[in-house]
ChimeraX commands (.cxc) that place a marker at each C-alpha (Angstrom):
marker #1 position 113.03,41.06,172.68 radius 0.5
marker #1 position 116.55,42.06,171.73 radius 0.5
marker #1 position 119.67,42.42,173.85 radius 0.5
marker #1 position 122.04,45.20,172.73 radius 0.5
marker #1 position 125.46,44.91,174.38 radius 0.5
marker #1 position 128.03,47.70,174.40 radius 0.5
marker #1 position 131.60,46.70,175.20 radius 0.5
marker #1 position 134.00,48.75,177.30 radius 0.5
marker #1 position 135.64,49.03,180.71 radius 0.5
marker #1 position 133.81,50.48,183.72 radius 0.5
marker #1 position 134.66,53.68,185.57 radius 0.5
marker #1 position 135.64,57.25,184.71 radius 0.5
marker #1 position 139.28,56.28,184.08 radius 0.5
marker #1 position 138.27,54.43,180.91 radius 0.5
marker #1 position 135.21,56.44,179.87 radius 0.5
marker #1 position 136.90,58.23,176.94 radius 0.5
marker #1 position 138.99,55.28,175.72 radius 0.5
marker #1 position 138.76,53.98,172.16 radius 0.5
marker #1 position 137.96,50.59,173.71 radius 0.5
marker #1 position 134.78,52.12,175.18 radius 0.5
marker #1 position 133.08,53.16,171.95 radius 0.5
marker #1 position 130.48,50.42,172.54 radius 0.5
marker #1 position 129.46,52.05,175.83 radius 0.5
marker #1 position 129.30,55.44,174.09 radius 0.5
marker #1 position 126.95,54.10,171.40 radius 0.5
marker #1 position 124.51,52.66,173.97 radius 0.5
marker #1 position 124.58,55.82,176.10 radius 0.5
marker #1 position 123.55,57.91,173.09 radius 0.5
marker #1 position 120.88,55.43,172.03 radius 0.5
marker #1 position 119.36,55.33,175.54 radius 0.5
marker #1 position 119.27,59.13,175.76 radius 0.5
marker #1 position 117.79,59.71,172.31 radius 0.5
marker #1 position 115.10,57.03,172.54 radius 0.5
marker #1 position 113.87,57.67,176.09 radius 0.5
marker #1 position 115.08,54.45,177.72 radius 0.5
marker #1 position 114.69,53.88,181.46 radius 0.5
marker #1 position 117.45,55.08,183.82 radius 0.5
marker #1 position 120.48,52.79,184.03 radius 0.5
marker #1 position 120.45,50.31,186.92 radius 0.5
marker #1 position 122.84,47.65,188.13 radius 0.5
marker #1 position 121.99,44.04,187.20 radius 0.5
marker #1 position 123.75,41.01,185.68 radius 0.5
marker #1 position 127.18,42.44,186.70 radius 0.5
marker #1 position 126.36,45.32,184.36 radius 0.5
marker #1 position 124.51,48.59,183.86 radius 0.5
marker #1 position 121.11,47.85,182.30 radius 0.5
marker #1 position 118.46,50.03,180.67 radius 0.5
marker #1 position 115.19,48.92,179.07 radius 0.5
marker #1 position 113.01,50.54,176.44 radius 0.5
marker #1 position 111.47,50.14,173.00 radius 0.5
marker #1 position 112.80,50.72,169.52 radius 0.5
marker #1 position 109.81,50.80,167.21 radius 0.5
marker #1 position 107.66,47.84,168.21 radius 0.5
marker #1 position 110.62,45.88,169.62 radius 0.5
marker #1 position 111.45,45.70,173.33 radius 0.5
marker #1 position 115.19,46.14,173.79 radius 0.5
marker #1 position 117.48,45.68,176.79 radius 0.5
marker #1 position 120.74,47.65,176.75 radius 0.5
marker #1 position 123.64,46.07,178.62 radius 0.5
marker #1 position 127.04,47.57,179.55 radius 0.5
marker #1 position 129.06,44.86,181.34 radius 0.5
marker #1 position 131.03,46.05,184.39 radius 0.5
marker #1 position 133.20,42.94,184.54 radius 0.5
marker #1 position 135.98,44.63,182.51 radius 0.5
marker #1 position 136.42,43.80,178.85 radius 0.5
marker #1 position 138.09,40.40,179.21 radius 0.5
marker #1 position 135.14,38.96,181.18 radius 0.5
marker #1 position 132.26,40.56,179.25 radius 0.5
marker #1 position 130.74,37.19,178.40 radius 0.5
marker #1 position 129.83,36.47,182.04 radius 0.5
marker #1 position 127.41,39.39,182.10 radius 0.5
marker #1 position 126.02,38.74,178.61 radius 0.5
marker #1 position 125.37,35.06,179.38 radius 0.5
marker #1 position 123.63,35.89,182.65 radius 0.5
marker #1 position 121.31,38.41,181.00 radius 0.5
marker #1 position 120.56,36.11,178.07 radius 0.5
marker #1 position 119.54,33.27,180.38 radius 0.5
marker #1 position 117.37,35.54,182.56 radius 0.5
marker #1 position 115.37,36.83,179.57 radius 0.5
marker #1 position 115.34,33.36,177.92 radius 0.5
marker #1 position 116.92,34.70,174.74 radius 0.5
marker #1 position 118.81,32.94,171.98 radius 0.5
marker #1 position 122.29,34.09,171.00 radius 0.5
marker #1 position 120.81,35.33,167.71 radius 0.5
marker #1 position 118.81,37.90,169.74 radius 0.5
marker #1 position 122.08,39.51,170.89 radius 0.5
marker #1 position 123.84,42.38,169.10 radius 0.5
marker #1 position 127.24,43.50,170.36 radius 0.5
marker #1 position 128.65,47.00,169.68 radius 0.5
marker #1 position 132.45,47.00,169.81 radius 0.5
marker #1 position 135.59,48.78,168.66 radius 0.5
marker #1 position 137.18,47.46,165.47 radius 0.5
marker #1 position 140.87,47.96,164.68 radius 0.5
marker #1 position 140.53,46.67,161.12 radius 0.5
marker #1 position 138.12,49.44,160.08 radius 0.5
marker #1 position 139.11,53.05,159.43 radius 0.5
marker #1 position 137.93,55.60,162.01 radius 0.5
marker #1 position 134.25,56.39,161.53 radius 0.5
marker #1 position 133.46,53.28,159.48 radius 0.5
marker #1 position 130.71,50.92,160.62 radius 0.5
marker #1 position 129.85,47.37,159.57 radius 0.5
marker #1 position 127.21,44.87,160.68 radius 0.5
marker #1 position 128.22,41.23,160.91 radius 0.5
marker #1 position 126.39,38.04,161.90 radius 0.5
marker #1 position 128.44,35.33,163.57 radius 0.5
marker #1 position 132.06,34.54,162.82 radius 0.5
marker #1 position 135.27,34.63,164.81 radius 0.5
marker #1 position 136.41,37.06,167.48 radius 0.5
marker #1 position 139.57,38.20,165.60 radius 0.5
marker #1 position 141.50,38.45,168.87 radius 0.5
marker #1 position 139.14,40.97,170.47 radius 0.5
marker #1 position 139.14,40.06,174.18 radius 0.5
marker #1 position 135.55,41.13,174.75 radius 0.5
marker #1 position 134.26,39.04,171.86 radius 0.5
marker #1 position 136.50,36.14,172.89 radius 0.5
marker #1 position 134.80,36.10,176.31 radius 0.5
marker #1 position 131.32,36.30,174.76 radius 0.5
marker #1 position 132.19,33.38,172.47 radius 0.5
marker #1 position 133.11,31.32,175.53 radius 0.5
marker #1 position 129.76,31.99,177.23 radius 0.5
marker #1 position 127.14,32.09,174.45 radius 0.5
marker #1 position 128.93,30.81,171.33 radius 0.5
marker #1 position 129.66,32.68,168.06 radius 0.5
marker #1 position 126.13,33.04,166.70 radius 0.5
marker #1 position 125.35,36.63,167.64 radius 0.5
marker #1 position 125.35,39.88,165.66 radius 0.5
marker #1 position 128.02,42.54,165.90 radius 0.5
marker #1 position 128.14,46.22,165.03 radius 0.5
marker #1 position 131.82,46.83,164.29 radius 0.5
marker #1 position 132.84,50.44,164.98 radius 0.5
marker #1 position 136.05,51.48,163.26 radius 0.5
marker #1 position 138.76,53.14,165.36 radius 0.5
marker #1 position 141.70,52.53,163.03 radius 0.5
marker #1 position 144.94,50.65,163.75 radius 0.5
marker #1 position 148.08,52.07,165.38 radius 0.5
marker #1 position 150.22,50.38,162.71 radius 0.5
marker #1 position 151.93,47.69,164.77 radius 0.5
marker #1 position 150.45,44.89,166.85 radius 0.5
marker #1 position 152.68,45.72,169.84 radius 0.5
marker #1 position 151.07,49.17,170.02 radius 0.5
marker #1 position 147.48,47.91,170.07 radius 0.5
marker #1 position 147.02,47.58,173.86 radius 0.5
marker #1 position 148.17,51.13,174.55 radius 0.5
marker #1 position 146.21,52.48,171.58 radius 0.5
marker #1 position 142.79,51.10,172.55 radius 0.5
marker #1 position 143.23,52.16,176.18 radius 0.5
marker #1 position 143.94,55.78,175.27 radius 0.5
marker #1 position 141.24,58.41,174.93 radius 0.5
marker #1 position 139.98,59.57,171.57 radius 0.5
marker #1 position 141.81,62.72,170.49 radius 0.5
marker #1 position 140.12,66.07,169.91 radius 0.5
marker #1 position 140.61,65.51,166.17 radius 0.5
marker #1 position 138.45,62.37,166.45 radius 0.5
marker #1 position 135.55,64.33,167.92 radius 0.5
marker #1 position 133.68,65.17,164.72 radius 0.5
marker #1 position 133.61,61.74,163.10 radius 0.5
marker #1 position 132.98,60.06,166.47 radius 0.5
marker #1 position 129.93,62.22,167.14 radius 0.5
marker #1 position 128.59,61.60,163.63 radius 0.5
marker #1 position 129.05,57.85,163.99 radius 0.5
marker #1 position 127.36,57.65,167.39 radius 0.5
marker #1 position 124.45,59.81,166.21 radius 0.5
marker #1 position 124.07,57.67,163.09 radius 0.5
marker #1 position 123.85,54.52,165.20 radius 0.5
marker #1 position 121.11,56.12,167.27 radius 0.5
marker #1 position 119.29,57.28,164.10 radius 0.5
marker #1 position 119.23,53.74,162.73 radius 0.5
marker #1 position 118.64,51.85,165.98 radius 0.5
marker #1 position 114.99,51.12,165.24 radius 0.5
marker #1 position 115.92,49.45,161.95 radius 0.5
marker #1 position 118.63,47.41,163.67 radius 0.5
marker #1 position 116.19,46.19,166.33 radius 0.5
marker #1 position 113.75,45.20,163.59 radius 0.5
marker #1 position 116.45,43.21,161.80 radius 0.5
marker #1 position 116.95,45.52,158.81 radius 0.5
marker #1 position 120.72,45.96,158.68 radius 0.5
marker #1 position 120.53,47.72,155.31 radius 0.5
marker #1 position 118.34,50.57,156.56 radius 0.5
marker #1 position 120.45,50.80,159.71 radius 0.5
marker #1 position 123.61,51.25,157.64 radius 0.5
marker #1 position 121.88,53.87,155.45 radius 0.5
marker #1 position 121.09,55.90,158.57 radius 0.5
marker #1 position 124.71,55.72,159.71 radius 0.5
marker #1 position 126.02,56.75,156.30 radius 0.5
marker #1 position 123.66,59.75,156.16 radius 0.5
marker #1 position 125.38,61.06,159.30 radius 0.5
marker #1 position 128.96,60.06,158.55 radius 0.5
marker #1 position 129.02,60.84,154.82 radius 0.5
marker #1 position 125.92,62.90,153.88 radius 0.5
marker #1 position 125.28,63.33,150.14 radius 0.5
marker #1 position 126.38,66.59,148.56 radius 0.5
marker #1 position 123.59,69.01,147.69 radius 0.5
marker #1 position 122.49,68.81,144.03 radius 0.5
marker #1 position 121.91,72.56,144.01 radius 0.5
marker #1 position 125.52,73.39,144.70 radius 0.5
marker #1 position 127.31,74.76,141.67 radius 0.5
marker #1 position 130.76,73.55,140.70 radius 0.5
marker #1 position 133.50,76.04,141.24 radius 0.5
marker #1 position 134.43,77.98,138.12 radius 0.5
marker #1 position 137.87,77.22,136.83 radius 0.5
marker #1 position 140.35,79.99,137.31 radius 0.5
marker #1 position 141.16,81.69,134.02 radius 0.5
marker #1 position 144.44,83.35,133.17 radius 0.5
marker #1 position 144.23,87.14,132.91 radius 0.5
marker #1 position 144.83,88.40,129.33 radius 0.5
marker #1 position 148.24,89.85,128.59 radius 0.5
marker #1 position 148.15,93.68,128.44 radius 0.5
marker #1 position 148.50,95.25,124.98 radius 0.5
marker #1 position 152.01,96.68,124.41 radius 0.5
marker #1 position 152.12,100.48,124.48 radius 0.5
marker #1 position 153.27,102.45,121.36 radius 0.5
marker #1 position 155.03,105.67,122.25 radius 0.5
marker #1 position 155.83,106.69,118.64 radius 0.5
marker #1 position 154.58,109.99,117.27 radius 0.5
marker #1 position 152.27,109.99,114.22 radius 0.5
marker #1 position 155.19,111.17,112.02 radius 0.5
marker #1 position 157.43,108.28,113.26 radius 0.5
marker #1 position 154.65,105.76,112.54 radius 0.5
marker #1 position 154.29,107.10,108.99 radius 0.5
marker #1 position 158.02,107.04,108.34 radius 0.5
marker #1 position 158.32,103.46,109.71 radius 0.5
marker #1 position 155.80,102.22,107.11 radius 0.5
marker #1 position 158.20,103.12,104.30 radius 0.5
marker #1 position 161.33,101.59,105.84 radius 0.5
marker link #1:1,2 radius 0.2
marker link #1:2,3 radius 0.2
marker link #1:3,4 radius 0.2
marker link #1:4,5 radius 0.2
marker link #1:5,6 radius 0.2
marker link #1:6,7 radius 0.2
marker link #1:7,8 radius 0.2
marker link #1:8,9 radius 0.2
marker link #1:9,10 radius 0.2
marker link #1:10,11 radius 0.2
marker link #1:11,12 radius 0.2
marker link #1:12,13 radius 0.2
marker link #1:13,14 radius 0.2
marker link #1:14,15 radius 0.2
marker link #1:15,16 radius 0.2
marker link #1:16,17 radius 0.2
marker link #1:17,18 radius 0.2
marker link #1:18,19 radius 0.2
marker link #1:19,20 radius 0.2
marker link #1:20,21 radius 0.2
marker link #1:21,22 radius 0.2
marker link #1:22,23 radius 0.2
marker link #1:23,24 radius 0.2
marker link #1:24,25 radius 0.2
marker link #1:25,26 radius 0.2
marker link #1:26,27 radius 0.2
marker link #1:27,28 radius 0.2
marker link #1:28,29 radius 0.2
marker link #1:29,30 radius 0.2
marker link #1:30,31 radius 0.2
marker link #1:31,32 radius 0.2
marker link #1:32,33 radius 0.2
marker link #1:33,34 radius 0.2
marker link #1:34,35 radius 0.2
marker link #1:35,36 radius 0.2
marker link #1:36,37 radius 0.2
marker link #1:37,38 radius 0.2
marker link #1:38,39 radius 0.2
marker link #1:39,40 radius 0.2
marker link #1:40,41 radius 0.2
marker link #1:41,42 radius 0.2
marker link #1:42,43 radius 0.2
marker link #1:43,44 radius 0.2
marker link #1:44,45 radius 0.2
marker link #1:45,46 radius 0.2
marker link #1:46,47 radius 0.2
marker link #1:47,48 radius 0.2
marker link #1:48,49 radius 0.2
marker link #1:49,50 radius 0.2
marker link #1:50,51 radius 0.2
marker link #1:51,52 radius 0.2
marker link #1:52,53 radius 0.2
marker link #1:53,54 radius 0.2
marker link #1:54,55 radius 0.2
marker link #1:55,56 radius 0.2
marker link #1:56,57 radius 0.2
marker link #1:57,58 radius 0.2
marker link #1:58,59 radius 0.2
marker link #1:59,60 radius 0.2
marker link #1:60,61 radius 0.2
marker link #1:61,62 radius 0.2
marker link #1:62,63 radius 0.2
marker link #1:63,64 radius 0.2
marker link #1:64,65 radius 0.2
marker link #1:65,66 radius 0.2
marker link #1:66,67 radius 0.2
marker link #1:67,68 radius 0.2
marker link #1:68,69 radius 0.2
marker link #1:69,70 radius 0.2
marker link #1:70,71 radius 0.2
marker link #1:71,72 radius 0.2
marker link #1:72,73 radius 0.2
marker link #1:73,74 radius 0.2
marker link #1:74,75 radius 0.2
marker link #1:75,76 radius 0.2
marker link #1:76,77 radius 0.2
marker link #1:77,78 radius 0.2
marker link #1:78,79 radius 0.2
marker link #1:79,80 radius 0.2
marker link #1:80,81 radius 0.2
marker link #1:81,82 radius 0.2
marker link #1:82,83 radius 0.2
marker link #1:83,84 radius 0.2
marker link #1:84,85 radius 0.2
marker link #1:85,86 radius 0.2
marker link #1:86,87 radius 0.2
marker link #1:87,88 radius 0.2
marker link #1:88,89 radius 0.2
marker link #1:89,90 radius 0.2
marker link #1:90,91 radius 0.2
marker link #1:91,92 radius 0.2
marker link #1:92,93 radius 0.2
marker link #1:93,94 radius 0.2
marker link #1:94,95 radius 0.2
marker link #1:95,96 radius 0.2
marker link #1:96,97 radius 0.2
marker link #1:97,98 radius 0.2
marker link #1:98,99 radius 0.2
marker link #1:99,100 radius 0.2
marker link #1:100,101 radius 0.2
marker link #1:101,102 radius 0.2
marker link #1:102,103 radius 0.2
marker link #1:103,104 radius 0.2
marker link #1:104,105 radius 0.2
marker link #1:105,106 radius 0.2
marker link #1:106,107 radius 0.2
marker link #1:107,108 radius 0.2
marker link #1:108,109 radius 0.2
marker link #1:109,110 radius 0.2
marker link #1:110,111 radius 0.2
marker link #1:111,112 radius 0.2
marker link #1:112,113 radius 0.2
marker link #1:113,114 radius 0.2
marker link #1:114,115 radius 0.2
marker link #1:115,116 radius 0.2
marker link #1:116,117 radius 0.2
marker link #1:117,118 radius 0.2
marker link #1:118,119 radius 0.2
marker link #1:119,120 radius 0.2
marker link #1:120,121 radius 0.2
marker link #1:121,122 radius 0.2
marker link #1:122,123 radius 0.2
marker link #1:123,124 radius 0.2
marker link #1:124,125 radius 0.2
marker link #1:125,126 radius 0.2
marker link #1:126,127 radius 0.2
marker link #1:127,128 radius 0.2
marker link #1:128,129 radius 0.2
marker link #1:129,130 radius 0.2
marker link #1:130,131 radius 0.2
marker link #1:131,132 radius 0.2
marker link #1:132,133 radius 0.2
marker link #1:133,134 radius 0.2
marker link #1:134,135 radius 0.2
marker link #1:135,136 radius 0.2
marker link #1:136,137 radius 0.2
marker link #1:137,138 radius 0.2
marker link #1:138,139 radius 0.2
marker link #1:139,140 radius 0.2
marker link #1:140,141 radius 0.2
marker link #1:141,142 radius 0.2
marker link #1:142,143 radius 0.2
marker link #1:143,144 radius 0.2
marker link #1:144,145 radius 0.2
marker link #1:145,146 radius 0.2
marker link #1:146,147 radius 0.2
marker link #1:147,148 radius 0.2
marker link #1:148,149 radius 0.2
marker link #1:149,150 radius 0.2
marker link #1:150,151 radius 0.2
marker link #1:151,152 radius 0.2
marker link #1:152,153 radius 0.2
marker link #1:153,154 radius 0.2
marker link #1:154,155 radius 0.2
marker link #1:155,156 radius 0.2
marker link #1:156,157 radius 0.2
marker link #1:157,158 radius 0.2
marker link #1:158,159 radius 0.2
marker link #1:159,160 radius 0.2
marker link #1:160,161 radius 0.2
marker link #1:161,162 radius 0.2
marker link #1:162,163 radius 0.2
marker link #1:163,164 radius 0.2
marker link #1:164,165 radius 0.2
marker link #1:165,166 radius 0.2
marker link #1:166,167 radius 0.2
marker link #1:167,168 radius 0.2
marker link #1:168,169 radius 0.2
marker link #1:169,170 radius 0.2
marker link #1:170,171 radius 0.2
marker link #1:171,172 radius 0.2
marker link #1:172,173 radius 0.2
marker link #1:173,174 radius 0.2
marker link #1:174,175 radius 0.2
marker link #1:175,176 radius 0.2
marker link #1:176,177 radius 0.2
marker link #1:177,178 radius 0.2
marker link #1:178,179 radius 0.2
marker link #1:179,180 radius 0.2
marker link #1:180,181 radius 0.2
marker link #1:181,182 radius 0.2
marker link #1:182,183 radius 0.2
marker link #1:183,184 radius 0.2
marker link #1:184,185 radius 0.2
marker link #1:185,186 radius 0.2
marker link #1:186,187 radius 0.2
marker link #1:187,188 radius 0.2
marker link #1:188,189 radius 0.2
marker link #1:189,190 radius 0.2
marker link #1:190,191 radius 0.2
marker link #1:191,192 radius 0.2
marker link #1:192,193 radius 0.2
marker link #1:193,194 radius 0.2
marker link #1:194,195 radius 0.2
marker link #1:195,196 radius 0.2
marker link #1:196,197 radius 0.2
marker link #1:197,198 radius 0.2
marker link #1:198,199 radius 0.2
marker link #1:199,200 radius 0.2
marker link #1:200,201 radius 0.2
marker link #1:201,202 radius 0.2
marker link #1:202,203 radius 0.2
marker link #1:203,204 radius 0.2
marker link #1:204,205 radius 0.2
marker link #1:205,206 radius 0.2
marker link #1:206,207 radius 0.2
marker link #1:207,208 radius 0.2
marker link #1:208,209 radius 0.2
marker link #1:209,210 radius 0.2
marker link #1:210,211 radius 0.2
marker link #1:211,212 radius 0.2
marker link #1:212,213 radius 0.2
marker link #1:213,214 radius 0.2
marker link #1:214,215 radius 0.2
marker link #1:215,216 radius 0.2
marker link #1:216,217 radius 0.2
marker link #1:217,218 radius 0.2
marker link #1:218,219 radius 0.2
marker link #1:219,220 radius 0.2
marker link #1:220,221 radius 0.2
marker link #1:221,222 radius 0.2
marker link #1:222,223 radius 0.2
marker link #1:223,224 radius 0.2
view
């Protein structure tokens, strides 16, 4: 069994925030793969289903971001899981918008949700880091992550979330490479080999100069 955790803040006020991209990923995954309806358990919203042959529990903590670890720890103990069975989907400031990376273990890099999870289950869990970009200055980070995605973000965000859902079976089965391939096929699909390169623009030939001389003038000019 695997425990997939999406990080975010509960309630409609935060639903469209950059900080809630983890919730968005799990919502899409649950819808696409026919998971059970969400229900309240472990201080969270929980849904259960299967990805390939693997049973997976989806968890969206409702403790607010800074206390996410309470919910994750409670669920992990109930299902008798190891921390290595846990994969956390979270926003990542240090990745460009639309980028995705899978990481096993490591530090929390100041992310409050990950910091809380570290405190409750330790650092040995997997993460799916979902790039949202950086506002440019550390003092702007809090306001940036708690603002909604803009309309301009819509296309890459939808591609990224769909790609995560496409590759979810591979992720549950422990094949991070195939998972990443599925994401890339959505976010940056290969160009068609049948498309022809655009022809280079060519300069139009200069028009021939006109000669308004009469035949007699042309003859006389030859002997000048």
